[in-house]
PyMOL Python script that loads the backbone (N, CA, C, O; Angstrom):
from pymol import cmd

cmd.read_pdbstr("""\
ATOM      1  N   MET A   1      -6.460  17.182 -15.236  1.00  0.00           N
ATOM      2  CA  MET A   1      -5.798  16.138 -14.479  1.00  0.00           C
ATOM      3  C   MET A   1      -6.800  15.561 -13.470  1.00  0.00           C
ATOM      4  O   MET A   1      -7.416  16.295 -12.698  1.00  0.00           O
ATOM      5  N   THR A   2      -6.945  14.262 -13.494  1.00  0.00           N
ATOM      6  CA  THR A   2      -7.835  13.568 -12.571  1.00  0.00           C
ATOM      7  C   THR A   2      -7.093  13.285 -11.267  1.00  0.00           C
ATOM      8  O   THR A   2      -5.920  12.912 -11.285  1.00  0.00           O
ATOM      9  N   ARG A   3      -7.771  13.460 -10.149  1.00  0.00           N
ATOM     10  CA  ARG A   3      -7.196  13.120  -8.842  1.00  0.00           C
ATOM     11  C   ARG A   3      -7.839  11.827  -8.353  1.00  0.00           C
ATOM     12  O   ARG A   3      -9.063  11.698  -8.316  1.00  0.00           O
ATOM     13  N   LEU A   4      -6.992  10.880  -7.982  1.00  0.00           N
ATOM     14  CA  LEU A   4      -7.467   9.571  -7.529  1.00  0.00           C
ATOM     15  C   LEU A   4      -6.848   9.220  -6.182  1.00  0.00           C
ATOM     16  O   LEU A   4      -5.719   9.607  -5.878  1.00  0.00           O
ATOM     17  N   VAL A   5      -7.605   8.483  -5.385  1.00  0.00           N
ATOM     18  CA  VAL A   5      -7.090   7.926  -4.132  1.00  0.00           C
ATOM     19  C   VAL A   5      -7.380   6.429  -4.141  1.00  0.00           C
ATOM     20  O   VAL A   5      -8.528   6.008  -4.284  1.00  0.00           O
ATOM     21  N   TYR A   6      -6.340   5.642  -3.988  1.00  0.00           N
ATOM     22  CA  TYR A   6      -6.470   4.196  -3.842  1.00  0.00           C
ATOM     23  C   TYR A   6      -6.188   3.851  -2.388  1.00  0.00           C
ATOM     24  O   TYR A   6      -5.189   4.296  -1.824  1.00  0.00           O
ATOM     25  N   LEU A   7      -7.064   3.063  -1.782  1.00  0.00           N
ATOM     26  CA  LEU A   7      -6.847   2.556  -0.429  1.00  0.00           C
ATOM     27  C   LEU A   7      -6.718   1.046  -0.511  1.00  0.00           C
ATOM     28  O   LEU A   7      -7.539   0.379  -1.140  1.00  0.00           O
ATOM     29  N   CYS A   8      -5.696   0.514   0.117  1.00  0.00           N
ATOM     30  CA  CYS A   8      -5.552  -0.940   0.122  1.00  0.00           C
ATOM     31  C   CYS A   8      -4.999  -1.386   1.469  1.00  0.00           C
ATOM     32  O   CYS A   8      -4.680  -0.564   2.328  1.00  0.00           O
ATOM     33  N   ASP A   9      -4.892  -2.688   1.638  1.00  0.00           N
ATOM     34  CA  ASP A   9      -4.412  -3.195   2.917  1.00  0.00           C
ATOM     35  C   ASP A   9      -2.896  -3.031   3.027  1.00  0.00           C
ATOM     36  O   ASP A   9      -2.439  -1.970   3.451  1.00  0.00           O
ATOM     37  N   TRP A  10      -2.122  -4.010   2.672  1.00  0.00           N
ATOM     38  CA  TRP A  10      -0.670  -3.989   2.868  1.00  0.00           C
ATOM     39  C   TRP A  10       0.042  -3.614   1.583  1.00  0.00           C
ATOM     40  O   TRP A  10      -0.164  -4.232   0.538  1.00  0.00           O
ATOM     41  N   LEU A  11       0.889  -2.586   1.673  1.00  0.00           N
ATOM     42  CA  LEU A  11       1.669  -2.132   0.530  1.00  0.00           C
ATOM     43  C   LEU A  11       3.035  -2.807   0.510  1.00  0.00           C
ATOM     44  O   LEU A  11       3.571  -3.140   1.567  1.00  0.00           O
ATOM     45  N   PRO A  12       3.614  -3.015  -0.685  1.00  0.00           N
ATOM     46  CA  PRO A  12       4.972  -3.543  -0.755  1.00  0.00           C
ATOM     47  C   PRO A  12       5.922  -2.646   0.046  1.00  0.00           C
ATOM     48  O   PRO A  12       5.747  -1.428   0.032  1.00  0.00           O
ATOM     49  N   PRO A  13       6.908  -3.194   0.733  1.00  0.00           N
ATOM     50  CA  PRO A  13       7.468  -4.525   0.562  1.00  0.00           C
ATOM     51  C   PRO A  13       6.733  -5.638   1.311  1.00  0.00           C
ATOM     52  O   PRO A  13       7.133  -6.797   1.200  1.00  0.00           O
ATOM     53  N   ASP A  14       5.681  -5.334   2.065  1.00  0.00           N
ATOM     54  CA  ASP A  14       4.900  -6.405   2.696  1.00  0.00           C
ATOM     55  C   ASP A  14       4.215  -7.207   1.594  1.00  0.00           C
ATOM     56  O   ASP A  14       3.778  -6.649   0.588  1.00  0.00           O
ATOM     57  N   PHE A  15       4.126  -8.508   1.791  1.00  0.00           N
ATOM     58  CA  PHE A  15       3.556  -9.361   0.754  1.00  0.00           C
ATOM     59  C   PHE A  15       2.042  -9.255   0.742  1.00  0.00           C
ATOM     60  O   PHE A  15       1.395  -9.277   1.789  1.00  0.00           O
ATOM     61  N   GLY A  16       1.500  -9.144  -0.427  1.00  0.00           N
ATOM     62  CA  GLY A  16       0.059  -9.146  -0.622  1.00  0.00           C
ATOM     63  C   GLY A  16      -0.255  -8.789  -2.054  1.00  0.00           C
ATOM     64  O   GLY A  16       0.208  -7.768  -2.564  1.00  0.00           O
ATOM     65  N   ALA A  17      -1.039  -9.626  -2.703  1.00  0.00           N
ATOM     66  CA  ALA A  17      -1.365  -9.383  -4.108  1.00  0.00           C
ATOM     67  C   ALA A  17      -2.133  -8.077  -4.285  1.00  0.00           C
ATOM     68  O   ALA A  17      -1.929  -7.368  -5.270  1.00  0.00           O
ATOM     69  N   VAL A  18      -3.014  -7.753  -3.340  1.00  0.00           N
ATOM     70  CA  VAL A  18      -3.805  -6.520  -3.462  1.00  0.00           C
ATOM     71  C   VAL A  18      -2.883  -5.307  -3.488  1.00  0.00           C
ATOM     72  O   VAL A  18      -3.057  -4.411  -4.314  1.00  0.00           O
ATOM     73  N   GLY A  19      -1.911  -5.275  -2.594  1.00  0.00           N
ATOM     74  CA  GLY A  19      -0.963  -4.158  -2.558  1.00  0.00           C
ATOM     75  C   GLY A  19      -0.108  -4.073  -3.802  1.00  0.00           C
ATOM     76  O   GLY A  19       0.151  -2.980  -4.305  1.00  0.00           O
ATOM     77  N   GLN A  20       0.337  -5.219  -4.305  1.00  0.00           N
ATOM     78  CA  GLN A  20       1.157  -5.236  -5.508  1.00  0.00           C
ATOM     79  C   GLN A  20       0.372  -4.723  -6.714  1.00  0.00           C
ATOM     80  O   GLN A  20       0.880  -3.917  -7.494  1.00  0.00           O
ATOM     81  N   TYR A  21      -0.866  -5.191  -6.862  1.00  0.00           N
ATOM     82  CA  TYR A  21      -1.689  -4.721  -7.975  1.00  0.00           C
ATOM     83  C   TYR A  21      -2.090  -3.257  -7.800  1.00  0.00           C
ATOM     84  O   TYR A  21      -2.147  -2.513  -8.779  1.00  0.00           O
ATOM     85  N   SER A  22      -2.362  -2.843  -6.585  1.00  0.00           N
ATOM     86  CA  SER A  22      -2.723  -1.437  -6.347  1.00  0.00           C
ATOM     87  C   SER A  22      -1.585  -0.515  -6.745  1.00  0.00           C
ATOM     88  O   SER A  22      -1.817   0.529  -7.355  1.00  0.00           O
ATOM     89  N   LEU A  23      -0.354  -0.890  -6.407  1.00  0.00           N
ATOM     90  CA  LEU A  23       0.806  -0.089  -6.787  1.00  0.00           C
ATOM     91  C   LEU A  23       0.959  -0.052  -8.308  1.00  0.00           C
ATOM     92  O   LEU A  23       1.250   1.000  -8.876  1.00  0.00           O
ATOM     93  N   LEU A  24       0.768  -1.172  -8.954  1.00  0.00           N
ATOM     94  CA  LEU A  24       0.842  -1.241 -10.413  1.00  0.00           C
ATOM     95  C   LEU A  24      -0.197  -0.335 -11.064  1.00  0.00           C
ATOM     96  O   LEU A  24       0.131   0.449 -11.954  1.00  0.00           O
ATOM     97  N   PHE A  25      -1.450  -0.441 -10.622  1.00  0.00           N
ATOM     98  CA  PHE A  25      -2.525   0.374 -11.199  1.00  0.00           C
ATOM     99  C   PHE A  25      -2.302   1.863 -10.922  1.00  0.00           C
ATOM    100  O   PHE A  25      -2.534   2.698 -11.796  1.00  0.00           O
ATOM    101  N   ALA A  26      -1.853   2.197  -9.710  1.00  0.00           N
ATOM    102  CA  ALA A  26      -1.609   3.596  -9.358  1.00  0.00           C
ATOM    103  C   ALA A  26      -0.503   4.186 -10.226  1.00  0.00           C
ATOM    104  O   ALA A  26      -0.611   5.327 -10.676  1.00  0.00           O
ATOM    105  N   ARG A  27       0.559   3.420 -10.464  1.00  0.00           N
ATOM    106  CA  ARG A  27       1.646   3.903 -11.330  1.00  0.00           C
ATOM    107  C   ARG A  27       1.160   4.093 -12.763  1.00  0.00           C
ATOM    108  O   ARG A  27       1.539   5.061 -13.422  1.00  0.00           O
ATOM    109  N   GLU A  28       0.334   3.186 -13.245  1.00  0.00           N
ATOM    110  CA  GLU A  28      -0.201   3.319 -14.610  1.00  0.00           C
ATOM    111  C   GLU A  28      -1.025   4.597 -14.757  1.00  0.00           C
ATOM    112  O   GLU A  28      -0.888   5.318 -15.745  1.00  0.00           O
ATOM    113  N   ARG A  29      -1.882   4.874 -13.769  1.00  0.00           N
ATOM    114  CA  ARG A  29      -2.718   6.077 -13.846  1.00  0.00           C
ATOM    115  C   ARG A  29      -1.869   7.343 -13.758  1.00  0.00           C
ATOM    116  O   ARG A  29      -2.131   8.320 -14.459  1.00  0.00           O
ATOM    117  N   ALA A  30      -0.847   7.325 -12.891  1.00  0.00           N
ATOM    118  CA  ALA A  30       0.036   8.489 -12.796  1.00  0.00           C
ATOM    119  C   ALA A  30       0.777   8.705 -14.119  1.00  0.00           C
ATOM    120  O   ALA A  30       0.946   9.845 -14.552  1.00  0.00           O
ATOM    121  N   ALA A  31       1.214   7.631 -14.755  1.00  0.00           N
ATOM    122  CA  ALA A  31       1.913   7.738 -16.045  1.00  0.00           C
ATOM    123  C   ALA A  31       0.999   8.315 -17.126  1.00  0.00           C
ATOM    124  O   ALA A  31       1.480   8.894 -18.100  1.00  0.00           O
ATOM    125  N   GLN A  32      -0.321   8.158 -16.957  1.00  0.00           N
ATOM    126  CA  GLN A  32      -1.294   8.717 -17.896  1.00  0.00           C
ATOM    127  C   GLN A  32      -1.594  10.188 -17.612  1.00  0.00           C
ATOM    128  O   GLN A  32      -2.379  10.819 -18.320  1.00  0.00           O
ATOM    129  N   GLY A  33      -0.951  10.732 -16.555  1.00  0.00           N
ATOM    130  CA  GLY A  33      -1.115  12.151 -16.242  1.00  0.00           C
ATOM    131  C   GLY A  33      -1.981  12.457 -15.042  1.00  0.00           C
ATOM    132  O   GLY A  33      -2.258  13.626 -14.772  1.00  0.00           O
ATOM    133  N   ASP A  34      -2.416  11.444 -14.316  1.00  0.00           N
ATOM    134  CA  ASP A  34      -3.273  11.668 -13.150  1.00  0.00           C
ATOM    135  C   ASP A  34      -2.454  11.956 -11.895  1.00  0.00           C
ATOM    136  O   ASP A  34      -1.280  11.596 -11.802  1.00  0.00           O
ATOM    137  N   ASP A  35      -3.098  12.612 -10.936  1.00  0.00           N
ATOM    138  CA  ASP A  35      -2.521  12.870  -9.612  1.00  0.00           C
ATOM    139  C   ASP A  35      -3.089  11.797  -8.694  1.00  0.00           C
ATOM    140  O   ASP A  35      -4.276  11.816  -8.370  1.00  0.00           O
ATOM    141  N   VAL A  36      -2.236  10.857  -8.274  1.00  0.00           N
ATOM    142  CA  VAL A  36      -2.701   9.662  -7.573  1.00  0.00           C
ATOM    143  C   VAL A  36      -2.087   9.575  -6.180  1.00  0.00           C
ATOM    144  O   VAL A  36      -0.894   9.819  -5.996  1.00  0.00           O
ATOM    145  N   VAL A  37      -2.917   9.224  -5.206  1.00  0.00           N
ATOM    146  CA  VAL A  37      -2.452   8.891  -3.857  1.00  0.00           C
ATOM    147  C   VAL A  37      -2.798   7.437  -3.613  1.00  0.00           C
ATOM    148  O   VAL A  37      -3.945   7.024  -3.788  1.00  0.00           O
ATOM    149  N   LEU A  38      -1.797   6.657  -3.207  1.00  0.00           N
ATOM    150  CA  LEU A  38      -1.998   5.263  -2.827  1.00  0.00           C
ATOM    151  C   LEU A  38      -1.694   5.169  -1.343  1.00  0.00           C
ATOM    152  O   LEU A  38      -0.569   5.446  -0.926  1.00  0.00           O
ATOM    153  N   ALA A  39      -2.673   4.783  -0.540  1.00  0.00           N
ATOM    154  CA  ALA A  39      -2.498   4.707   0.903  1.00  0.00           C
ATOM    155  C   ALA A  39      -2.757   3.287   1.385  1.00  0.00           C
ATOM    156  O   ALA A  39      -3.698   2.626   0.946  1.00  0.00           O
ATOM    157  N   GLY A  40      -1.903   2.831   2.299  1.00  0.00           N
ATOM    158  CA  GLY A  40      -2.062   1.485   2.832  1.00  0.00           C
ATOM    159  C   GLY A  40      -1.198   1.275   4.051  1.00  0.00           C
ATOM    160  O   GLY A  40      -0.592   2.210   4.574  1.00  0.00           O
ATOM    161  N   LEU A  41      -1.150   0.038   4.495  1.00  0.00           N
ATOM    162  CA  LEU A  41      -0.441  -0.322   5.715  1.00  0.00           C
ATOM    163  C   LEU A  41       0.962  -0.832   5.413  1.00  0.00           C
ATOM    164  O   LEU A  41       1.255  -1.289   4.309  1.00  0.00           O
ATOM    165  N   SER A  42       1.827  -0.739   6.436  1.00  0.00           N
ATOM    166  CA  SER A  42       3.195  -1.225   6.341  1.00  0.00           C
ATOM    167  C   SER A  42       3.592  -1.812   7.689  1.00  0.00           C
ATOM    168  O   SER A  42       3.202  -1.292   8.734  1.00  0.00           O
ATOM    169  N   SER A  43       4.360  -2.885   7.669  1.00  0.00           N
ATOM    170  CA  SER A  43       4.844  -3.462   8.925  1.00  0.00           C
ATOM    171  C   SER A  43       6.124  -2.777   9.389  1.00  0.00           C
ATOM    172  O   SER A  43       6.609  -3.068  10.483  1.00  0.00           O
ATOM    173  N   THR A  44       6.684  -1.873   8.583  1.00  0.00           N
ATOM    174  CA  THR A  44       7.968  -1.266   8.929  1.00  0.00           C
ATOM    175  C   THR A  44       7.836   0.104   9.583  1.00  0.00           C
ATOM    176  O   THR A  44       8.231   0.264  10.738  1.00  0.00           O
ATOM    177  N   ALA A  45       7.299   1.086   8.889  1.00  0.00           N
ATOM    178  CA  ALA A  45       7.246   2.445   9.443  1.00  0.00           C
ATOM    179  C   ALA A  45       6.271   3.300   8.648  1.00  0.00           C
ATOM    180  O   ALA A  45       5.901   2.964   7.523  1.00  0.00           O
ATOM    181  N   ASP A  46       5.860   4.413   9.252  1.00  0.00           N
ATOM    182  CA  ASP A  46       5.091   5.419   8.528  1.00  0.00           C
ATOM    183  C   ASP A  46       6.029   6.067   7.510  1.00  0.00           C
ATOM    184  O   ASP A  46       7.198   6.312   7.808  1.00  0.00           O
ATOM    185  N   SER A  47       5.521   6.342   6.316  1.00  0.00           N
ATOM    186  CA  SER A  47       6.343   7.027   5.321  1.00  0.00           C
ATOM    187  C   SER A  47       5.464   7.616   4.231  1.00  0.00           C
ATOM    188  O   SER A  47       4.326   7.196   4.024  1.00  0.00           O
ATOM    189  N   VAL A  48       6.020   8.595   3.545  1.00  0.00           N
ATOM    190  CA  VAL A  48       5.388   9.182   2.369  1.00  0.00           C
ATOM    191  C   VAL A  48       6.467   9.283   1.297  1.00  0.00           C
ATOM    192  O   VAL A  48       7.530   9.858   1.532  1.00  0.00           O
ATOM    193  N   ALA A  49       6.196   8.730   0.131  1.00  0.00           N
ATOM    194  CA  ALA A  49       7.130   8.796  -0.993  1.00  0.00           C
ATOM    195  C   ALA A  49       6.389   9.369  -2.193  1.00  0.00           C
ATOM    196  O   ALA A  49       5.179   9.187  -2.329  1.00  0.00           O
ATOM    197  N   GLU A  50       7.110  10.052  -3.050  1.00  0.00           N
ATOM    198  CA  GLU A  50       6.491  10.642  -4.235  1.00  0.00           C
ATOM    199  C   GLU A  50       7.271  10.227  -5.473  1.00  0.00           C
ATOM    200  O   GLU A  50       8.502  10.206  -5.472  1.00  0.00           O
ATOM    201  N   GLU A  51       6.538   9.900  -6.523  1.00  0.00           N
ATOM    202  CA  GLU A  51       7.131   9.538  -7.807  1.00  0.00           C
ATOM    203  C   GLU A  51       6.490  10.404  -8.881  1.00  0.00           C
ATOM    204  O   GLU A  51       5.274  10.596  -8.889  1.00  0.00           O
ATOM    205  N   ARG A  52       7.306  10.926  -9.785  1.00  0.00           N
ATOM    206  CA  ARG A  52       6.813  11.635 -10.967  1.00  0.00           C
ATOM    207  C   ARG A  52       6.855  10.656 -12.121  1.00  0.00           C
ATOM    208  O   ARG A  52       7.907  10.099 -12.433  1.00  0.00           O
ATOM    209  N   LEU A  53       5.724  10.448 -12.747  1.00  0.00           N
ATOM    210  CA  LEU A  53       5.619   9.514 -13.860  1.00  0.00           C
ATOM    211  C   LEU A  53       4.958  10.236 -15.020  1.00  0.00           C
ATOM    212  O   LEU A  53       3.763  10.529 -14.967  1.00  0.00           O
ATOM    213  N   GLY A  54       5.717  10.526 -16.064  1.00  0.00           N
ATOM    214  CA  GLY A  54       5.166  11.297 -17.173  1.00  0.00           C
ATOM    215  C   GLY A  54       4.698  12.648 -16.667  1.00  0.00           C
ATOM    216  O   GLY A  54       5.443  13.349 -15.982  1.00  0.00           O
ATOM    217  N   GLN A  55       3.479  13.014 -16.995  1.00  0.00           N
ATOM    218  CA  GLN A  55       2.901  14.269 -16.530  1.00  0.00           C
ATOM    219  C   GLN A  55       2.196  14.118 -15.185  1.00  0.00           C
ATOM    220  O   GLN A  55       1.705  15.097 -14.623  1.00  0.00           O
ATOM    221  N   GLY A  56       2.148  12.895 -14.672  1.00  0.00           N
ATOM    222  CA  GLY A  56       1.418  12.639 -13.428  1.00  0.00           C
ATOM    223  C   GLY A  56       2.314  12.524 -12.213  1.00  0.00           C
ATOM    224  O   GLY A  56       3.539  12.619 -12.290  1.00  0.00           O
ATOM    225  N   ARG A  57       1.650  12.314 -11.090  1.00  0.00           N
ATOM    226  CA  ARG A  57       2.361  12.197  -9.814  1.00  0.00           C
ATOM    227  C   ARG A  57       1.701  11.105  -8.997  1.00  0.00           C
ATOM    228  O   ARG A  57       0.477  10.970  -8.982  1.00  0.00           O
ATOM    229  N   LEU A  58       2.537  10.322  -8.311  1.00  0.00           N
ATOM    230  CA  LEU A  58       2.066   9.287  -7.402  1.00  0.00           C
ATOM    231  C   LEU A  58       2.662   9.535  -6.036  1.00  0.00           C
ATOM    232  O   LEU A  58       3.881   9.617  -5.883  1.00  0.00           O
ATOM    233  N   ARG A  59       1.794   9.654  -5.040  1.00  0.00           N
ATOM    234  CA  ARG A  59       2.232   9.727  -3.648  1.00  0.00           C
ATOM    235  C   ARG A  59       1.820   8.437  -2.966  1.00  0.00           C
ATOM    236  O   ARG A  59       0.656   8.040  -3.006  1.00  0.00           O
ATOM    237  N   ILE A  60       2.801   7.781  -2.334  1.00  0.00           N
ATOM    238  CA  ILE A  60       2.559   6.516  -1.643  1.00  0.00           C
ATOM    239  C   ILE A  60       2.646   6.784  -0.148  1.00  0.00           C
ATOM    240  O   ILE A  60       3.703   7.142   0.371  1.00  0.00           O
ATOM    241  N   VAL A  61       1.522   6.607   0.535  1.00  0.00           N
ATOM    242  CA  VAL A  61       1.435   6.880   1.966  1.00  0.00           C
ATOM    243  C   VAL A  61       1.317   5.550   2.701  1.00  0.00           C
ATOM    244  O   VAL A  61       0.352   4.809   2.515  1.00  0.00           O
ATOM    245  N   ARG A  62       2.311   5.257   3.539  1.00  0.00           N
ATOM    246  CA  ARG A  62       2.296   4.021   4.328  1.00  0.00           C
ATOM    247  C   ARG A  62       2.071   4.359   5.792  1.00  0.00           C
ATOM    248  O   ARG A  62       2.678   5.283   6.335  1.00  0.00           O
ATOM    249  N   ARG A  63       1.195   3.600   6.415  1.00  0.00           N
ATOM    250  CA  ARG A  63       0.902   3.768   7.842  1.00  0.00           C
ATOM    251  C   ARG A  63       1.302   2.479   8.546  1.00  0.00           C
ATOM    252  O   ARG A  63       0.809   1.401   8.215  1.00  0.00           O
ATOM    253  N   ARG A  64       2.208   2.601   9.531  1.00  0.00           N
ATOM    254  CA  ARG A  64       2.686   1.425  10.247  1.00  0.00           C
ATOM    255  C   ARG A  64       1.537   0.765  11.005  1.00  0.00           C
ATOM    256  O   ARG A  64       0.726   1.433  11.646  1.00  0.00           O
ATOM    257  N   ALA A  65       1.489  -0.560  10.915  1.00  0.00           N
ATOM    258  CA  ALA A  65       0.458  -1.344  11.608  1.00  0.00           C
ATOM    259  C   ALA A  65       1.045  -2.695  11.995  1.00  0.00           C
ATOM    260  O   ALA A  65       1.998  -3.173  11.381  1.00  0.00           O
ATOM    261  N   VAL A  66       0.470  -3.291  13.005  1.00  0.00           N
ATOM    262  CA  VAL A  66       0.883  -4.621  13.454  1.00  0.00           C
ATOM    263  C   VAL A  66       0.336  -5.652  12.476  1.00  0.00           C
ATOM    264  O   VAL A  66      -0.834  -5.600  12.098  1.00  0.00           O
ATOM    265  N   THR A  67       1.187  -6.587  12.070  1.00  0.00           N
ATOM    266  CA  THR A  67       0.735  -7.642  11.158  1.00  0.00           C
ATOM    267  C   THR A  67      -0.098  -8.662  11.920  1.00  0.00           C
ATOM    268  O   THR A  67      -0.015  -8.771  13.143  1.00  0.00           O
ATOM    269  N   TYR A  68      -0.900  -9.403  11.172  1.00  0.00           N
ATOM    270  CA  TYR A  68      -1.754 -10.424  11.760  1.00  0.00           C
ATOM    271  C   TYR A  68      -1.332 -11.787  11.247  1.00  0.00           C
ATOM    272  O   TYR A  68      -0.985 -11.940  10.075  1.00  0.00           O
ATOM    273  N   GLY A  69      -1.363 -12.782  12.131  1.00  0.00           N
ATOM    274  CA  GLY A  69      -1.072 -14.144  11.732  1.00  0.00           C
ATOM    275  C   GLY A  69      -2.318 -14.988  11.947  1.00  0.00           C
ATOM    276  O   GLY A  69      -3.031 -14.786  12.930  1.00  0.00           O
ATOM    277  N   CYS A  70      -2.595 -15.922  11.060  1.00  0.00           N
ATOM    278  CA  CYS A  70      -3.764 -16.784  11.175  1.00  0.00           C
ATOM    279  C   CYS A  70      -3.319 -18.219  11.434  1.00  0.00           C
ATOM    280  O   CYS A  70      -2.385 -18.715  10.803  1.00  0.00           O
ATOM    281  N   ALA A  71      -3.988 -18.868  12.356  1.00  0.00           N
ATOM    282  CA  ALA A  71      -3.701 -20.274  12.623  1.00  0.00           C
ATOM    283  C   ALA A  71      -4.174 -21.104  11.437  1.00  0.00           C
ATOM    284  O   ALA A  71      -5.241 -20.845  10.881  1.00  0.00           O
ATOM    285  N   ARG A  72      -3.387 -22.094  11.052  1.00  0.00           N
ATOM    286  CA  ARG A  72      -3.739 -22.889   9.877  1.00  0.00           C
ATOM    287  C   ARG A  72      -4.961 -23.770  10.114  1.00  0.00           C
ATOM    288  O   ARG A  72      -5.717 -24.032   9.179  1.00  0.00           O
ATOM    289  N   ARG A  73      -5.168 -24.228  11.333  1.00  0.00           N
ATOM    290  CA  ARG A  73      -6.252 -25.184  11.586  1.00  0.00           C
ATOM    291  C   ARG A  73      -7.554 -24.516  12.006  1.00  0.00           C
ATOM    292  O   ARG A  73      -8.580 -25.185  12.129  1.00  0.00           O
ATOM    293  N   THR A  74      -7.525 -23.225  12.224  1.00  0.00           N
ATOM    294  CA  THR A  74      -8.748 -22.509  12.596  1.00  0.00           C
ATOM    295  C   THR A  74      -8.932 -21.325  11.671  1.00  0.00           C
ATOM    296  O   THR A  74      -8.017 -20.950  10.937  1.00  0.00           O
ATOM    297  N   ARG A  75     -10.090 -20.749  11.706  1.00  0.00           N
ATOM    298  CA  ARG A  75     -10.356 -19.581  10.880  1.00  0.00           C
ATOM    299  C   ARG A  75     -10.155 -18.279  11.651  1.00  0.00           C
ATOM    300  O   ARG A  75     -10.370 -17.194  11.111  1.00  0.00           O
ATOM    301  N   SER A  76      -9.744 -18.388  12.912  1.00  0.00           N
ATOM    302  CA  SER A  76      -9.577 -17.168  13.686  1.00  0.00           C
ATOM    303  C   SER A  76      -8.180 -16.581  13.486  1.00  0.00           C
ATOM    304  O   SER A  76      -7.208 -17.309  13.285  1.00  0.00           O
ATOM    305  N   CYS A  77      -8.101 -15.281  13.543  1.00  0.00           N
ATOM    306  CA  CYS A  77      -6.825 -14.571  13.404  1.00  0.00           C
ATOM    307  C   CYS A  77      -6.580 -13.752  14.644  1.00  0.00           C
ATOM    308  O   CYS A  77      -7.521 -13.287  15.287  1.00  0.00           O
ATOM    309  N   SER A  78      -5.332 -13.575  14.981  1.00  0.00           N
ATOM    310  CA  SER A  78      -4.966 -12.739  16.127  1.00  0.00           C
ATOM    311  C   SER A  78      -3.761 -11.906  15.757  1.00  0.00           C
ATOM    312  O   SER A  78      -2.998 -12.282  14.867  1.00  0.00           O
ATOM    313  N   PRO A  79      -3.575 -10.774  16.430  1.00  0.00           N
ATOM    314  CA  PRO A  79      -2.410  -9.936  16.110  1.00  0.00           C
ATOM    315  C   PRO A  79      -1.115 -10.698  16.367  1.00  0.00           C
ATOM    316  O   PRO A  79      -0.994 -11.445  17.338  1.00  0.00           O
ATOM    317  N   ALA A  80      -0.158 -10.493  15.478  1.00  0.00           N
ATOM    318  CA  ALA A  80       1.154 -11.107  15.650  1.00  0.00           C
ATOM    319  C   ALA A  80       1.911 -10.356  16.741  1.00  0.00           C
ATOM    320  O   ALA A  80       1.569  -9.223  17.080  1.00  0.00           O
ATOM    321  N   ALA A  81       2.927 -10.987  17.279  1.00  0.00           N
ATOM    322  CA  ALA A  81       3.759 -10.350  18.312  1.00  0.00           C
ATOM    323  C   ALA A  81       4.431  -9.123  17.719  1.00  0.00           C
ATOM    324  O   ALA A  81       4.853  -9.151  16.563  1.00  0.00           O
ATOM    325  N   PRO A  82       4.540  -8.035  18.499  1.00  0.00           N
ATOM    326  CA  PRO A  82       5.201  -6.828  17.990  1.00  0.00           C
ATOM    327  C   PRO A  82       6.657  -7.117  17.631  1.00  0.00           C
ATOM    328  O   PRO A  82       7.329  -7.924  18.273  1.00  0.00           O
ATOM    329  N   ARG A  83       7.115  -6.443  16.600  1.00  0.00           N
ATOM    330  CA  ARG A  83       8.519  -6.586  16.200  1.00  0.00           C
ATOM    331  C   ARG A  83       9.363  -5.649  17.029  1.00  0.00           C
ATOM    332  O   ARG A  83       8.950  -4.538  17.361  1.00  0.00           O
ATOM    333  N   SER A  84      10.548  -6.113  17.357  1.00  0.00           N
ATOM    334  CA  SER A  84      11.439  -5.234  18.132  1.00  0.00           C
ATOM    335  C   SER A  84      12.467  -4.577  17.268  1.00  0.00           C
ATOM    336  O   SER A  84      13.291  -3.809  17.765  1.00  0.00           O
TER     337      SER A  84
END
""", "prot")
cmd.dss("prot")
cmd.show_as("cartoon", "prot")
cmd.util.cbc("prot")
cmd.orient("prot")
């Protein structure tokens, strides 16, 4: 059994193509029998979830982080206001 760790920026349900594809690839590898950890950021809360797929396992580790918003007319980004 191969052990893999995927690191990405924002994991679903936060929007981001990288997170969506990372989750897809991680599930595929787990279904092939690998032990996979997918770690990334979340705007909601810290969490750890586990899925059994075929002979493999996927652990999804989310770390809460403040989202960033970018101004449309400039290239600079700043942290978004904290959510209450």
